[in-house]
NULORO-491213 format. One record per residue: residue in one letter; residue number from 1; x, y, z of N, C-alpha, C in turn. Coordinates in pm, whole numbers. Atoms other than C-alpha are relative to their C-alpha. Layout:
REM NULORO-491213
NODE  residu  num    n_c1    n_c2    n_c3   ca_c1   ca_c2   ca_c3    c_c1    c_c2    c_c3
NODE       A  NUM       X       Y       Z       X       Y       Z       X       Y       Z
...
REM end
This chain:
REM NULORO-491213
NODE  residu  num    n_c1    n_c2    n_c3   ca_c1   ca_c2   ca_c3    c_c1    c_c2    c_c3
NODE       M    1      84    -120       0       0       0       0      87     124       0
NODE       S    2     -74    -126       1     119     348     -81     -39      81     123
NODE       A    3      25     -82    -118     148     596     204    -109     102     -31
NODE       P    4     102    -102      23    -147     833     249      64     136     -28
NODE       T    5     -49    -133      33    -102    1182     111    -101     105      45
NODE       L    6      85    -113     -40    -240    1523     203      40     119     -86
NODE       S    7     -27    -124      73    -271    1834     -14     -84     113      61
NODE       V    8      65    -116     -61    -353    2176     131      26     121     -88
NODE       A    9     -11    -123      78    -423    2491     -67     -39     120      86
NODE       S   10      32    -125     -68    -440    2851      52     -17     108    -104
NODE       W   11      30    -101     101    -589    3148    -132     -70     118      66
NODE       N   12      74    -121     -33    -677    3506     -48     -92      28    -117
NODE       I   13      96       1     110    -993    3511    -253     -60     138     -27
NODE       N   14      49    -137      21   -1089    3880    -205    -150      -1     -35
NODE       S   15     147      15       5   -1463    3800    -158     -40    -134     -59
NODE       V   16      35     135      43   -1577    3439    -173    -131      -1     -77
NODE       R   17     129       0      72   -1931    3522    -283      18      56    -142
NODE       L   18     -25     -58     132   -1805    3736    -572      75     -98     -91
NODE       R   19     -89      83      81   -1554    3473    -684     -24    -151      18
NODE       M   20      28     143     -15   -1727    3142    -609      20     -78    -130
NODE       P   21     -29      76     122   -1711    3042    -979     149     -32     -18
NODE       Q   22    -145      24      11   -1332    3081    -972      45    -104     103
NODE       V   23     -35      99    -102   -1310    2884    -647     -42    -139     -45
NODE       A   24      50     130      47   -1523    2605    -792      89     -55    -112
NODE       R   25     -88      45     108   -1303    2592   -1102     133     -49      55
NODE       F   26    -128      40     -59    -987    2577    -893     -13    -135      71
NODE       L   27      17     126     -73   -1123    2298    -673     -22    -116     -96
NODE       T   28      26     105      98   -1245    2100    -973     129     -41     -73
NODE       E   29    -121      28      77    -913    2130   -1156     115     -54      86
NODE       N   30    -116      34     -84    -678    2080    -858     -31     -98     112
NODE       A   31      48      96     -99    -881    1884    -601      89     -14     123
NODE       P   32     -73      15    -126    -681    1967    -287     -91     -62     105
NODE       D   33      81      55    -109    -793    1786      26     -63     111      83
NODE       V   34      45    -110     -85    -825    2116     211      32     131     -72
NODE       L   35     -24    -134      52    -860    2477      97     -23     101     113
NODE       C   36      10    -108     -98    -793    2770     331     -15     132     -74
NODE       L   37      29    -126      65    -945    3097     217      17     116      98
NODE       Q   38      -9    -122     -79    -867    3446     342     -76     112     -74
NODE       E   39      79    -113      51   -1060    3771     294    -128     -49     -67
NODE       I   40     127      47      57   -1391    3593     244    -103     112      -5
NODE       K   41      81    -122       4   -1558    3928     320    -149     -25      13
NODE       C   42     144      20     -22   -1890    3795     445     -23     -52     142
NODE       Q   43      41      57    -127   -2075    3709     762     -20    -150     -16
NODE       E   44       1     146       6   -2089    3342     850    -128     -55     -62
NODE       H   45     127      54      53   -2457    3296     764     -14      25    -150
NODE       L   46       4     -27     143   -2391    3433     413     108     -75     -78
NODE       F   47    -104      77      68   -2099    3204     335     -66    -105     -91
NODE       P   48      64      94      94   -2180    2987      26      29    -146      33
NODE       R   49     -30     133     -53   -2169    2667     227     -46    -112     -94
NODE       Q   50      54     107      84   -2388    2462      -5      82     -19    -126
NODE       A   51     -83      12     121   -2169    2539    -306     122     -86      27
NODE       F   52    -116      82     -35   -1871    2385    -125     -42    -145      25
NODE       I   53      48     136     -24   -2073    2085      -9     -24     -72    -132
NODE       D   54      27      60     131   -2182    2024    -368     129     -40     -71
NODE       L   55    -131      31      59   -1813    2020    -467      75    -108      78
NODE       G   56     -63     105     -79   -1736    1759    -200      74      50     122
NODE       Y   57     -70     -59    -116   -1601    1997      65    -105      29     107
NODE       E   58     113     -11     -91   -1856    1931     334      41      35     142
NODE       H   59     -48     -31    -134   -1636    1997     638      54     143      -2
NODE       I   60     -25    -143      13   -1621    2371     700      16      63     137
NODE       A   61     -19     -81    -120   -1482    2598     970      29     142     -47
NODE       L   62     -23    -136      46   -1501    2973     931     -31     100     109
NODE       T   63      35    -115     -80   -1509    3306    1104      -9     119     -95
NODE       G   64      22    -108      96   -1653    3602     918     -55     124      66
NODE       Q   65      62    -124     -44   -1774    3957     948     -46      75    -125
NODE       K   66      60     -69     113   -1962    4200     727     104      82     -77
NODE       G   67     -75     -86      91   -1766    4333     431     151      -7       1
NODE       Y   68    -145      -4     -11   -1411    4278     552      53    -133      55
NODE       H   69     -76     106     -66   -1153    4015     645     -68    -137     -13
NODE       G   70      64     131      -1   -1276    3666     737      86    -108     -61
NODE       V   71     -74     116      50   -1119    3324     690     -91    -123       7
NODE       A   72      79     123       3   -1266    2985     600      90    -115     -41
NODE       T   73     -70     122      36   -1122    2633     588    -105    -102     -41
NODE       V   74      95      98      52   -1314    2387     369      77    -126     -36
NODE       S   75     -78     123       7   -1220    2021     351     -85    -118     -44
NODE       R   76      60     130      30   -1301    1683     204      26     -96     115
NODE       I   77     -41      83    -114   -1143    1540     521     -73      50     125
NODE       P   78      61     -46    -125   -1329    1548     852      98      84      82
NODE       L   79     -84     -86     -82   -1200    1820    1081     -80      47     121
NODE       R   80      60     -56    -121   -1267    1977    1417      56     140      21
NODE       E   81     -48    -134     -34   -1252    2350    1476      38       3     147
NODE       Y   82     -39      -4    -141   -1062    2417    1793      49     136      47
NODE       A   83     -51    -128     -48    -942    2779    1798     -36     112     -96
NODE       R   84      11    -125      74   -1015    3133    1688      77     103      81
NODE       H   85     -82     -95     -74    -735    3362    1801     -25     142     -48
NODE       D   86      18    -141      32    -789    3737    1815     136      70      14
NODE       W   87    -134     -60      -6    -429    3832    1745      -2     148     -33
NODE       Q   88      15    -143      28    -554    4172    1624     -46      74     126
NODE       D   89      46     -55    -127    -702    4226    1973    -111     104     -19
NODE       N   90     112     -92      19   -1008    4403    1832    -123     -69     -56
NODE       G   91     117      76      43   -1247    4124    1734      -9     -28    -148
NODE       E   92       7      28     144   -1167    4114    1362      17    -148     -28
NODE       A   93       0     143      35   -1218    3777    1194     122     -30     -87
NODE       R   94    -126      18      72    -862    3683    1097      66    -136      22
NODE       H   95     -63     129     -25    -794    3328    1219    -104    -106      31
NODE       V   96      72     118     -47    -947    2985    1243      98    -118      -3
NODE       G   97     -87     116      -9    -763    2673    1355     -82    -127       6
NODE       V   98      71     128       0    -870    2314    1289      99    -114      23
NODE       E   99     -75     125      -9    -751    1963    1366     -58     -96    -103
NODE       L  100      46      96      99    -768    1715    1081     -29    -134      67
NODE       L  101      43     125     -63    -949    1391    1170       5    -119     -95
NODE       G  102     -10     109      96    -912    1188     849     145     -22     -39
NODE       P  103    -140       1      42    -595    1150     639      69     125      53
NODE       G  104     -64    -112     -68    -345    1370     817     -50      17     142
NODE       E  105      59      -8    -134    -515    1289    1146     100      51     102
NODE       G  106     -85     -58    -103    -374    1496    1428      74     124     -44
NODE       V  107     -64    -123      49    -229    1768    1204     -88     119      35
NODE       I  108      70    -125     -30    -324    2117    1319      23      95    -117
NODE       L  109      -6     -89     116    -402    2360    1038     -51     138      42
NODE       E  110      31    -136     -44    -394    2731    1122     -11      90    -124
NODE       N  111      30     -85     116    -552    2966     865      -7     144      49
NODE       V  112     -12    -135     -55    -457    3331     917       6     105    -111
NODE       Y  113      -7    -117      87    -505    3667     748      64     112      81
NODE       I  114     -75    -102     -73    -237    3900     881     -33     137     -59
NODE       P  115      38    -132      53    -325    4272     852      98      53    -104
NODE       A  116     -86     -61     102    -194    4462     551      89     108      61
NODE       G  117     -83     -97     -69     -77    4746     773      -6     142     -53
NODE       G  118      10    -137      49    -191    5054     583     112      36     -96
NODE       D  119     -94     -45     103      27    5264     354     131      56      54
NODE       L  120    -118     -69     -52     277    5434     584      69     -87     105
NODE       P  121     -68      90     -95     541    5221     764      51      74     124
NODE       D  122     -34     -79    -118     531    5431    1081    -110     -20     104
NODE       R  123      96      33    -106     362    5315    1399     -67     125      56
NODE       E  124      54    -121     -62     318    5671    1530    -100      70     -92
NODE       K  125      86     -71      94     161    5816    1216    -108     -88     -60
NODE       N  126      94      95      62     -25    5502    1105     -29    -114      98
NODE       P  127      30     104    -100    -191    5295    1380     -14    -139     -60
NODE       K  128      16     131      61    -265    5014    1133     133     -74     -11
NODE       F  129    -132      64      10     108    4952    1091      40     -56     136
NODE       G  130     -27      49    -134     149    4921    1465     -82    -123      34
NODE       Q  131      85     117     -24    -145    4680    1479      57    -124     -68
NODE       K  132     -58     113      73      25    4462    1219     119     -57      76
NODE       L  133    -117      47     -74     350    4446    1417     -41     -68     130
NODE       D  134      47      60    -125     161    4374    1740     -66    -135     -24
NODE       F  135      62     127      40     -40    4100    1566     109    -107     -12
NODE       L  136    -110      95      19     287    3932    1466      67     -36     132
NODE       E  137     -61      29    -130     428    3963    1817     -89     -94      82
NODE       R  138      90      92     -71     117    3795    1963       9    -140     -60
NODE       M  139     -18     130      64     155    3517    1706     132     -65      42
NODE       T  140    -131      52     -41     520    3482    1808      -9     -65     138
NODE       R  141      15      59    -134     429    3425    2172     -82    -129      -5
NODE       W  142      80     122      20     165    3173    2063      88    -112     -57
NODE       S  143     -83     101      65     419    2992    1843      95     -68      98
NODE       E  144     -95      56     -96     653    2941    2136     -57    -118      77
NODE       G  145      62     107     -76     400    2707    2296     -53    -116     -83
NODE       I  146      54     106      86     316    2486    1997      71    -132      29
NODE       E  147     -57     131     -31     365    2117    2073     -42    -107    -100
NODE       R  148      51     100      94     182    1943    1787      40      36    -142
NODE       P  149     -34     -32     139     261    1912    1414    -102      96     -59
NODE       T  150      88    -110      38     118    2231    1271      40      55    -136
NODE       L  151     -20     -69     127      75    2391     930     -67     137      13
NODE       L  152      46    -137      -9      41    2770     936      -5      58    -140
NODE       V  153      15     -45     139     -99    2910     610     -79     129      -4
NODE       G  154      85    -116      23    -244    3228     474      71     114     -68
NODE       D  155     -53    -125      52    -190    3579     353      70      69     115
NODE       F  156     -79     -61    -107      94    3706     572      22     149     -26
NODE       N  157     -18    -140      36     108    4041     387     143      50      21
NODE       I  158    -142     -35      -6     489    4034     407      75     -86    -100
NODE       A  159     -90      70      91     741    3941     140     140       7      64
NODE       P  160    -118     -10     -87    1044    3850     355     136       8     -70
NODE       L  161    -132       7      61    1329    3781     113      16     106    -109
NODE       D  162     -27     -98     106    1498    4022    -127     -62     -44    -132
NODE       C  163      50      54     127    1391    3793    -413    -150     -28       3
NODE       D  164     145      19      -9    1029    3780    -291     -77     119     -56
NODE       V  165      63    -117      62     960    4115    -461      70      30    -132
NODE       Y  166     -55     -28     133    1017    4248    -809     117      97       4
NODE       D  167    -108     -98     -10    1251    4526    -688      26      28     148
NODE       H  168     -27      -8    -143    1404    4495    -343      26     143      46
NODE       K  169     -37    -135     -43    1555    4844    -321    -118      96      -9
NODE       A  170     114     -91      19    1244    5016    -454    -108     -20     106
NODE       L  171     109      32     -93    1023    4844    -193      43       3     147
NODE       L  172     -48       1    -139    1236    4886     121     -81      92      91
NODE       K  173      82     -91     -80    1009    5170     235    -149     -18     -28
NODE       V  174     140      30      33     688    5012     108     -51    -109      95
NODE       V  175      57      97     -93     464    4831     358     -16    -135     -71
NODE       S  176      -6     141      41     501    4451     312     144     -46     -20
NODE       H  177    -139      41      23     879    4460     257      98      85      80
NODE       T  178     -90     -84     -79    1018    4704     514      84     -85      94
NODE       P  179     -86      78     -90    1306    4587     734     -68     -37     131
NODE       I  180      60      32    -129    1099    4608    1054    -104    -111     -14
NODE       E  181      95     108      22     826    4386     908      73    -133     -20
NODE       V  182     -77     122      27    1082    4134     783      62     -52     130
NODE       E  183     -60      41    -128    1257    4131    1123    -107     -59      93
NODE       T  184     107      48     -88     926    4088    1308     -50    -136     -45
NODE       L  185      40     131      53     821    3804    1080     109    -104      29
NODE       G  186    -110      92     -29    1164    3648    1131      -4     -51     143
NODE       R  187      14      46    -140    1106    3638    1507    -112    -102      12
NODE       L  188     109      98       1     776    3461    1446      49    -133     -54
NODE       Q  189     -49     125      59     949    3205    1224      94     -73      97
NODE       A  190     -98      61     -91    1225    3146    1479     -66     -59     124
NODE       A  191      64      42    -125     978    3097    1765     -41    -146       0
NODE       H  192      37     141       9     881    2752    1637      87     -74    -103
NODE       D  193     -83      58     108    1157    2686    1382     -86     -36    -120
NODE       W  194      88      23     115     887    2713    1117      82     -17    -127
NODE       V  195     -64      21     130     993    2580     776     -88      62    -108
NODE       D  196      68     -68     110     893    2800     481      -5     -96    -119
NODE       L  197      10     102     105     762    2540     236      15      60    -140
NODE       G  198     -17     -63     129     754    2788     -49     144       5     -44
NODE       R  199    -141      -8      32    1129    2824     -29      73    -133      21
NODE       K  200     -57     135      -4    1197    2462      66      -5     -62    -139
NODE       H  201      21      68     128    1058    2351    -269      27      89    -122
NODE       I  202     -34     -94     109    1116    2664    -481     110      90      56
NODE       P  203    -106     -70     -74    1455    2776    -349      26     141     -53
NODE       A  204     -46    -133      39    1563    3139    -349     124     -15     -87
NODE       P  205      82    -118      31    1621    3328    -569    -104     -24    -110
NODE       E  206      99      24     105    1370    3156    -798    -124      87      22
NODE       R  207     121     -83      -3    1065    3369    -884    -114     -79      63
NODE       N  208      95      73     -84     784    3282    -647    -114      93      44
NODE       Y  209      98    -100     -40     523    3562    -652    -139     -60      18
NODE       T  210     138      44     -22     167    3521    -522    -100     114     -12
NODE       W  211      89    -117       3      26    3874    -553      52     102     -99
NODE       W  212     -28    -111      89      12    4147    -817    -115      99      13
NODE       S  213     108     -99      -6    -182    4473    -793     -80      -7    -128
NODE       Y  214      86       2     119    -475    4497   -1031      54      95    -107
NODE       R  215     -41    -103      96    -338    4813   -1189     123     -44     -81
NODE       T  216    -122      32      75      12    4693   -1276     -10    -133     -72
NODE       Y  217      10     131      66     -90    4337   -1364     -57      16    -140
NODE       W  218      63     -15     132    -313    4447   -1648      81      89     -92
NODE       Q  219     -96     -71      85     -35    4673   -1771     107     -95     -54
NODE       G  220     -97      98      46     161    4355   -1831     133       7      72
NODE       K  221    -124     -14     -77     419    4441   -1567       5    -108     109
NODE       D  222     -14     111     -96     547    4152   -1354      49      54     134
NODE       R  223     -39     -61    -127     557    4357   -1035     -65     -78     115
NODE       G  224      60      88    -100     480    4070    -801      69       5     134
NODE       R  225     -57      18    -135     537    4001    -433     -47    -136      52
NODE       R  226      39     127     -64     532    3675    -235     -54      32     138
NODE       L  227      66     -38    -125     280    3762      35     -70    -118      68
NODE       D  228      76     115     -50     113    3421      78      97    -113      31
NODE       H  229    -101      94     -49     291    3150     271     -62    -125      62
NODE       M  230      30     122     -76     280    2799     412     124     -34      81
NODE       W  231    -109      35     -91     497    2730     714     -40    -126      76
NODE       A  232      28     126     -69     522    2387     873      94     -20     117
NODE       S  233     -87      48    -107     650    2252    1201     110     -86     -61
NODE       P  234    -111      75      60     990    2090    1140     -33    -146     -30
NODE       D  235      31     142      23     856    1734    1179     -99     -18    -113
NODE       L  236      95       7     111     567    1801     941      67      39    -132
NODE       A  237     -70     -45     120     790    1985     694      85    -111     -60
NODE       A  238     -82     111      50    1008    1675     669     -80     -92     -92
NODE       N  239      87      84      82     707    1502     508     -57      74    -122
NODE       S  240      54     -73     116     634    1775     252      70     -47    -126
NODE       T  241     -53      55     125     680    1654    -105      -5      99    -116
NODE       G  242       7     -96     108     598    1961    -312     -76     124      39
NODE       H  243      69    -127     -21     476    2318    -328      -9      69    -135
NODE       K  244      16     -67     129     331    2500    -626     -91     121      14
NODE       I  245      77    -124       5     173    2831    -719     -88      -6    -124
NODE       A  246      94       8     112    -138    2835    -937     -13     138     -66
NODE       E  247      -7    -137      51     -34    3155   -1112     -98      25    -115
NODE       H  248      90     -17     115    -258    3092   -1414    -138      54      41
NODE       T  249     132     -48     -44    -564    3176   -1202      -7     153      -3
NODE       R  250      -2    -147       3    -454    3541   -1209     -53      54    -132
NODE       E  251      47     -41     132    -559    3549   -1575    -147     -36     -24
NODE       W  252     141      34      14    -910    3418   -1514     -85     127       5
NODE       E  253      92    -113      -5   -1212    3642   -1543     -27      39     145
NODE       K  254      25     -54    -134   -1267    3865   -1236      86     -69     106
NODE       P  255     -86      74     -93    -962    3725   -1054      20      73     132
NODE       S  256     -58     -60    -120    -840    3783    -704     135      58     -38
NODE       D  257    -135     -50      23    -519    3984    -685     106     -95      55
NODE       H  258     -88     107     -48    -368    3680    -508     -26    -127     -81
NODE       V  259      20     130      64    -319    3331    -651      15    -111     106
NODE       P  260     -10     109     -97    -354    2994    -473     142     -58       7
NODE       I  261    -121      79     -20     -58    2809    -327     -42    -136      54
NODE       I  262      38     136     -36     -62    2433    -272     124     -76      48
NODE       S  263    -107      87     -50     158    2207     -58     -52    -143      13
NODE       E  264      36     142      -7     161    1828     -61      91     -71      98
NODE       F  265     -71      73    -105     265    1582     206     -21    -150     -18
NODE       A  266      10     144     -15     336    1212     236      -1     -29     149
NODE       L  267      20      14    -146     211    1103     578      44    -135      53
REM end
């Protein structure tokens, strides 16, 4: 018998109700076991639950709010929701954690939407930037206590490496690639020895973008950033067999400005 496998996808969908046809197409073509969505932008009772059930993703955990933020984890594998952390400390719907109960049993899957942080990289002049750094610090303290094999996925809103952006020098003062954000994210990574699966399987400096602004993308400019990530506990990362970026979805009709990422594991 071959060893069981697990595939997990993550996608900032930028409104799940607006882009349900694109989600359905992605699930039909790629068939991951689990899909973690960020920025679903809807209250929980308005989430298109039946559409996912019809596609075979009947196990659902989500936290939503009207018009903004929100995350949802949909799965063909039974799961148990066990946590919703308020790392923003203001009640925004930005995290849901589940435990897988089928293939991958015992794996903890954390789906997070880290704040973008506004436009100005200055805590004093831009409170949103301070909230982003504080969010990461709260996640860092949480990471220090993790004891189970965990996969942390989502839109981190930070491109950490020089090669994770189209122009390192030009973006050093742009929120998502500033030194203080990269340093803060680095402390989070070190707190649990998280393994960056995107760079385990697509080593630096290979191109590895997951986000392009609407304006520059349609100008045909490849001004991308790697803002979406999958980090695994060291023991779980040892079982990862691949990681890919579904960049072609960026060319679909009415696309998200992010594209899905997918990691695979042999269990």
